[in-house]
Rosetta silent file (secondary structure, phi, psi, omega in degrees, C-alpha in Angstrom):
SEQUENCE: XXXXXXXXXXXXXXXXXXXXXXXXXXXXXXXXXXXXXXXXXXXXXXXXXXXXXXXXXXXXXXXXXXXXXXXXXXXXXXXXXXXXXXXXXXXXXXXXXXXXXXXXXXXXXXXXXXXXXXXXXXXXXXXXXXXXXXXXXXXXXXXXXXXXXXXXXXXXXXXXXXXXXXXXXXXXXXXXXXXXXX
SCORE:     score description
SCORE:     0.000 S_00000001
   1 L     0.000  115.997 -177.226  264.352  174.252   91.486 S_00000001
   2 L   -83.005  118.854  179.609  261.949  171.422   92.335 S_00000001
   3 L   -68.898  -40.287 -177.991  263.374  168.035   91.442 S_00000001
   4 L   -73.083  -50.656 -176.391  259.990  166.334   91.897 S_00000001
   5 L   -61.046  -26.282 -178.774  257.874  168.994   90.267 S_00000001
   6 L   -80.382  -15.986 -175.578  259.986  169.111   87.086 S_00000001
   7 L   -78.157  135.846  172.219  259.570  165.363   86.367 S_00000001
   8 L   -74.120  144.248  177.912  256.784  164.593   83.918 S_00000001
   9 E   -95.034  117.518 -179.245  254.111  162.113   84.886 S_00000001
  10 E   -79.345  139.761 -178.879  253.820  159.399   82.174 S_00000001
  11 L  -107.807  117.645  177.241  250.272  158.308   81.320 S_00000001
  12 L   -70.083  166.849 -171.476  249.899  154.612   80.497 S_00000001
  13 L   -69.268  -26.595 -177.987  247.598  153.653   77.560 S_00000001
  14 L   -81.155   -8.229 -176.087  244.860  152.335   79.862 S_00000001
  15 L  -107.871  141.464 -179.645  244.549  155.608   81.749 S_00000001
  16 E  -118.799  123.844  177.695  242.679  158.674   80.580 S_00000001
  17 E  -108.446  123.802  175.415  243.596  162.184   82.082 S_00000001
  18 E  -117.946  129.025 -179.650  241.140  165.040   81.669 S_00000001
  19 E  -104.395  133.941  174.460  241.916  168.646   82.559 S_00000001
  20 E  -137.478   85.491 -173.883  239.193  171.183   83.281 S_00000001
  21 L    69.522 -119.959  177.962  241.024  174.347   84.505 S_00000001
  22 L   -97.664   11.916 -178.758  242.668  173.383   87.812 S_00000001
  23 E  -103.021  129.533  178.509  240.458  170.235   88.188 S_00000001
  24 E  -115.604  135.871  179.384  242.053  166.962   87.119 S_00000001
  25 E  -122.850  127.759  177.554  240.089  163.710   86.445 S_00000001
  26 E  -122.207  126.487  179.536  241.969  160.453   86.008 S_00000001
  27 E  -117.669  140.049 -179.312  240.053  157.350   84.783 S_00000001
  28 E  -154.217 -174.582 -178.217  241.564  153.872   84.634 S_00000001
  29 L   -60.396  -29.899  179.226  240.729  150.215   84.982 S_00000001
  30 L   -89.414  -10.086 -179.470  240.158  150.347   88.791 S_00000001
  31 E   154.492 -162.307 -179.143  238.068  153.485   88.891 S_00000001
  32 E  -132.402  137.835  174.310  238.026  157.329   88.617 S_00000001
  33 E  -124.236  139.385  177.831  239.562  159.976   90.741 S_00000001
  34 E  -129.240  134.803 -179.353  238.931  163.749   90.619 S_00000001
  35 E  -147.861  142.771  176.794  240.878  166.437   92.454 S_00000001
  36 E   -99.644  139.512  178.916  241.062  170.228   92.288 S_00000001
  37 L  -116.814  172.698  177.287  244.478  171.858   92.556 S_00000001
  38 L   -58.966  130.047  177.823  245.705  175.437   93.159 S_00000001
  39 L   -63.209  -17.063  177.010  244.904  177.619   90.180 S_00000001
  40 L   -66.038  -30.746  179.204  248.370  179.086   90.257 S_00000001
  41 L   -77.262  130.717  177.547  249.829  175.848   88.983 S_00000001
  42 E   -96.195  118.517 -176.508  249.627  175.262   85.266 S_00000001
  43 E  -112.539  135.235 -176.637  248.921  171.647   84.415 S_00000001
  44 E  -139.969  148.253  170.915  249.203  170.375   80.799 S_00000001
  45 E  -116.867  140.947  177.347  249.060  167.110   78.946 S_00000001
  46 E  -160.275  136.952  176.712  250.863  166.316   75.791 S_00000001
  47 L    44.193   49.043  174.118  252.028  163.102   74.078 S_00000001
  48 L    73.152   18.441  172.002  251.104  160.854   76.991 S_00000001
  49 E  -132.307  153.517  172.776  252.693  162.909   79.845 S_00000001
  50 E  -112.425  131.601  176.907  251.377  165.425   82.287 S_00000001
  51 E  -120.176  148.905 -179.423  253.548  168.294   83.202 S_00000001
  52 E  -120.076  123.119  177.792  253.257  170.856   85.983 S_00000001
  53 E  -118.321  148.898 -179.176  254.671  174.387   85.808 S_00000001
  54 L  -111.013  148.562 -174.606  254.847  177.063   88.506 S_00000001
  55 L   -78.558  -25.424 -175.921  254.435  180.774   87.802 S_00000001
  56 L  -152.992  174.106  176.049  257.240  182.061   90.042 S_00000001
  57 L   -97.367   30.959  174.647  260.006  180.947   92.503 S_00000001
  58 L   -68.470  157.781 -176.117  258.064  182.118   95.513 S_00000001
  59 H   -60.572  -44.347  179.489  258.156  179.789   98.496 S_00000001
  60 H   -58.985  -44.351 -179.073  254.431  178.912   98.257 S_00000001
  61 H   -67.521  -40.696  179.918  254.741  178.173   94.604 S_00000001
  62 H   -64.822  -37.575 -179.602  257.856  176.014   94.962 S_00000001
  63 H   -67.653  -44.220 -179.733  256.041  173.959   97.644 S_00000001
  64 H   -67.406  -30.457 -177.142  252.890  173.501   95.540 S_00000001
  65 H   -59.561  -56.940  176.199  254.863  172.542   92.450 S_00000001
  66 H   -65.627  -38.391  178.980  256.160  169.206   93.830 S_00000001
  67 H   -60.216  -44.460 -178.287  252.975  168.513   95.748 S_00000001
  68 H   -61.775  -46.361  179.474  250.775  168.884   92.645 S_00000001
  69 H   -62.193  -42.580 -174.896  252.986  166.629   90.608 S_00000001
  70 H   -67.782  -38.095 -178.522  253.122  163.958   93.352 S_00000001
  71 H   -65.348  -42.448  178.771  249.272  164.025   93.810 S_00000001
  72 H   -64.012  -43.406 -179.555  248.719  163.601   90.078 S_00000001
  73 H   -60.869  -44.502 -176.757  251.241  160.696   89.955 S_00000001
  74 H   -70.645  -23.239  172.319  249.558  159.024   92.848 S_00000001
  75 H   -70.108  -43.310 -175.518  246.097  159.384   91.049 S_00000001
  76 H   -67.736  -46.666  176.215  247.542  157.718   87.955 S_00000001
  77 H   -59.470  -43.362 -178.101  249.059  154.826   89.982 S_00000001
  78 H   -60.051  -45.873 -177.343  245.883  154.479   92.015 S_00000001
  79 H   -76.657  -15.680 -176.702  243.505  154.018   89.076 S_00000001
  80 H   -95.148  -47.744 -173.108  245.991  151.717   87.363 S_00000001
  81 L  -118.022  -34.347 -173.567  247.301  149.469   90.238 S_00000001
  82 L    88.673  169.099  178.465  245.678  150.674   93.493 S_00000001
  83 E  -122.868  154.220  178.462  247.271  151.116   96.894 S_00000001
  84 E  -147.815  146.912  170.295  247.336  148.803   99.952 S_00000001
  85 E  -132.366  142.202  177.210  248.478  148.885  103.538 S_00000001
  86 E  -118.250  139.583 -178.485  248.654  145.898  105.839 S_00000001
  87 E  -121.358  146.829  171.570  248.256  145.849  109.591 S_00000001
  88 E  -120.505  143.326  179.558  248.964  143.024  112.050 S_00000001
  89 E   -98.639  120.929 -179.941  247.528  142.374  115.441 S_00000001
  90 E  -114.877  126.941  178.244  250.208  141.321  118.012 S_00000001
  91 L   141.161  149.028  179.217  249.189  139.993  121.409 S_00000001
  92 L   -68.550  133.335  177.800  247.461  137.042  123.058 S_00000001
  93 L    81.775    0.631  177.171  243.744  137.210  122.464 S_00000001
  94 L   -83.617  118.962 -178.056  244.025  139.922  119.784 S_00000001
  95 E  -138.284  159.152  175.634  241.773  138.922  116.831 S_00000001
  96 E  -136.081  145.293  177.494  240.096  140.353  113.782 S_00000001
  97 E  -136.001  147.718  178.153  237.107  138.935  111.861 S_00000001
  98 E   -81.748  130.296  177.564  235.538  139.929  108.635 S_00000001
  99 E  -131.786   93.771 -171.603  231.911  141.135  109.196 S_00000001
 100 L    64.399 -130.923  176.072  230.373  141.963  105.826 S_00000001
 101 L   -79.514  -17.657 -175.510  232.334  144.739  104.260 S_00000001
 102 E   -97.276 -171.057 -179.937  233.737  145.827  107.627 S_00000001
 103 E  -130.857  158.968  176.882  235.876  144.252  110.268 S_00000001
 104 E  -126.203  119.238 -172.736  235.354  143.365  113.939 S_00000001
 105 E  -105.281  132.312  168.315  238.357  143.824  116.230 S_00000001
 106 E  -111.884   98.838 -169.211  238.807  142.021  119.557 S_00000001
 107 L  -125.437   43.565  176.408  241.756  143.829  121.154 S_00000001
 108 L    60.233   35.099  167.479  241.271  143.312  124.941 S_00000001
 109 L  -101.247  173.096 -179.496  238.754  146.077  125.314 S_00000001
 110 L   -74.126  -10.041  177.196  235.466  145.588  127.064 S_00000001
 111 L  -141.725  164.812  173.171  233.740  145.437  123.713 S_00000001
 112 L   -82.427  142.647 -177.923  234.433  144.488  120.144 S_00000001
 113 E  -100.905  127.464 -178.364  235.203  147.401  117.808 S_00000001
 114 E   -98.935  131.576  178.781  233.293  147.448  114.600 S_00000001
 115 E  -129.422  120.257  176.276  234.967  149.371  111.673 S_00000001
 116 L  -103.655  132.664 -176.800  233.111  150.017  108.387 S_00000001
 117 L   -74.003  151.286  175.351  235.103  151.144  105.355 S_00000001
 118 L   -73.980  172.006  175.867  234.493  154.387  103.534 S_00000001
 119 L   -64.075  138.027  178.100  233.453  154.386   99.880 S_00000001
 120 L    88.058    3.647 -179.089  236.311  153.269   97.682 S_00000001
 121 E  -121.844  133.676  176.236  238.050  151.258  100.467 S_00000001
 122 E  -116.702  129.983  175.083  238.107  147.472  100.834 S_00000001
 123 E  -106.003  123.379 -178.930  239.015  145.794  104.144 S_00000001
 124 E  -122.568  139.152 -178.933  240.219  142.200  103.895 S_00000001
 125 E  -106.146  130.687  175.466  241.096  139.837  106.722 S_00000001
 126 E  -120.733  115.179 -179.781  243.778  137.122  106.364 S_00000001
 127 L    77.581 -145.631  175.815  243.910  134.615  109.139 S_00000001
 128 L  -112.555   -5.521 -172.828  243.071  136.060  112.588 S_00000001
 129 L  -136.038   17.025 -179.437  245.634  138.667  112.922 S_00000001
 130 E  -129.486  127.298 -179.234  246.208  140.335  109.472 S_00000001
 131 E  -118.940  129.089  175.312  244.252  143.201  107.901 S_00000001
 132 E  -113.595  129.656  176.071  244.728  144.505  104.386 S_00000001
 133 E  -108.955  120.904 -175.180  243.320  147.951  103.493 S_00000001
 134 E  -127.629  148.131  175.904  243.035  148.423   99.705 S_00000001
 135 E   179.431 -179.964 -176.499  241.812  151.244   97.462 S_00000001
 136 L   -98.607  -19.750 -177.498  242.595  153.659   94.613 S_00000001
 137 L   -98.330  112.280 -177.781  242.966  156.795   96.675 S_00000001
 138 H   -56.414  -42.882 -179.558  246.343  156.818   98.505 S_00000001
 139 H   -62.936  -47.025  177.368  245.203  159.329  101.108 S_00000001
 140 H   -64.960  -39.346  177.830  242.091  157.381  102.044 S_00000001
 141 H   -63.447  -45.568  175.944  243.907  154.064  102.325 S_00000001
 142 H   -61.965  -40.859 -179.383  246.525  155.658  104.715 S_00000001
 143 H   -67.200  -37.797 -178.375  243.842  157.424  106.707 S_00000001
 144 H   -70.041  -41.823 -179.958  241.745  154.236  107.131 S_00000001
 145 H   -64.207  -38.622  176.157  244.839  152.220  108.150 S_00000001
 146 H   -66.908  -31.487  179.219  245.727  154.947  110.699 S_00000001
 147 H   -74.701  -36.881  175.613  242.210  154.897  112.167 S_00000001
 148 H   -66.587  -40.202  176.519  242.391  151.147  112.549 S_00000001
 149 H   -64.523  -35.682 -177.861  245.842  151.337  114.223 S_00000001
 150 H   -62.539  -25.499 -179.283  244.491  154.118  116.522 S_00000001
 151 L   -62.293  -36.281  176.688  242.023  151.604  118.166 S_00000001
 152 L  -156.434   84.372  175.556  244.948  149.926  120.003 S_00000001
 153 E   -61.733  153.971  178.975  248.398  151.334  119.093 S_00000001
 154 L   -61.143  132.297 -178.360  251.429  149.160  120.001 S_00000001
 155 L   -86.769  155.651 -167.011  252.345  149.680  123.645 S_00000001
 156 L   -92.282   -0.223  177.684  256.003  150.277  124.407 S_00000001
 157 L   -99.236  -39.474  178.342  256.708  147.644  127.101 S_00000001
 158 L  -113.376  -15.591  179.789  255.476  144.351  125.470 S_00000001
 159 L    84.602    5.877 -179.469  254.732  145.558  121.955 S_00000001
 160 L   -70.097  143.622  173.482  251.091  144.349  122.007 S_00000001
 161 E   144.969 -161.773  178.881  248.665  146.191  119.782 S_00000001
 162 E  -106.199  124.959 -179.975  247.900  146.900  116.106 S_00000001
 163 E  -134.633  161.272  176.539  250.855  147.823  113.976 S_00000001
 164 E   -73.664  149.809 -179.533  251.753  148.159  110.318 S_00000001
 165 L   -66.573  125.314 -177.777  253.364  145.103  108.821 S_00000001
 166 L    92.875   -7.010  179.618  257.127  145.615  109.113 S_00000001
 167 L   -69.672  132.097  176.830  256.891  148.449  111.710 S_00000001
 168 L   -92.554  123.097  179.212  259.617  148.377  114.287 S_00000001
 169 L  -108.333  121.284  176.852  258.318  149.012  117.746 S_00000001
 170 L   -73.670  117.959  178.972  260.981  150.150  120.314 S_00000001
 171 L   -90.908  138.515  175.313  260.477  148.401  123.583 S_00000001
 172 L   -85.638  153.212  175.487  261.372  150.098  126.828 S_00000001
 173 L   -72.312  150.346  178.110  263.122  148.235  129.566 S_00000001
 174 L   -71.477 -175.655 -176.785  260.970  147.144  132.466 S_00000001
 175 H   -62.378  -43.046 -175.133  261.225  148.495  135.983 S_00000001
 176 H   -71.972  -38.799 -179.627  263.827  145.931  137.206 S_00000001
 177 H   -63.225  -41.595  178.230  265.962  146.392  134.062 S_00000001
 178 H   -62.940  -38.546 -177.884  265.930  150.214  134.563 S_00000001
 179 H   -81.537   -8.031  175.533  267.013  150.068  138.157 S_00000001
 180 L    89.711    8.592  179.074  269.861  147.781  137.340 S_00000001
 181 L   -89.344  131.557 -176.929  268.474  144.799  139.341 S_00000001
 182 L   -96.741    0.000    0.000  268.967  141.595  137.626 S_00000001
């Protein structure tokens, strides 16, 4: 019994959901998203809610049931409110600058790293060490934020690098602390 899959997805009045077989299109004030789902899942809309049904209790169908419902819910939230992830640069000399639609990272490499956003993604810089990734597609926002973090992930001894806002980086003790020398 899928707890997530059985919950209906409510459709706000500003959002329009169109079903075409296993293809779902969601249109809202921020844009439009289209995604194809497994044809085994039966998706239906009625009275302002989207419901997902599975044909059997097979392991694969149980997994797809909750996944399909979550993806549809994320599409509705995305076109209505949008998603955002924030990253911060920690370290002396670590900076970010806005360059057109993209960003330019100076993170103690021999060169500056230029990152251009994909379609549907907006990169915003706040100050010199804060990056906001915004968009309507939750997967694209997370993927873009992960690619930016991958340029210089936080290192484990001093914690310098690019990290998500609020991310806890566990610092390892240095050589002298490990050996017990004070």
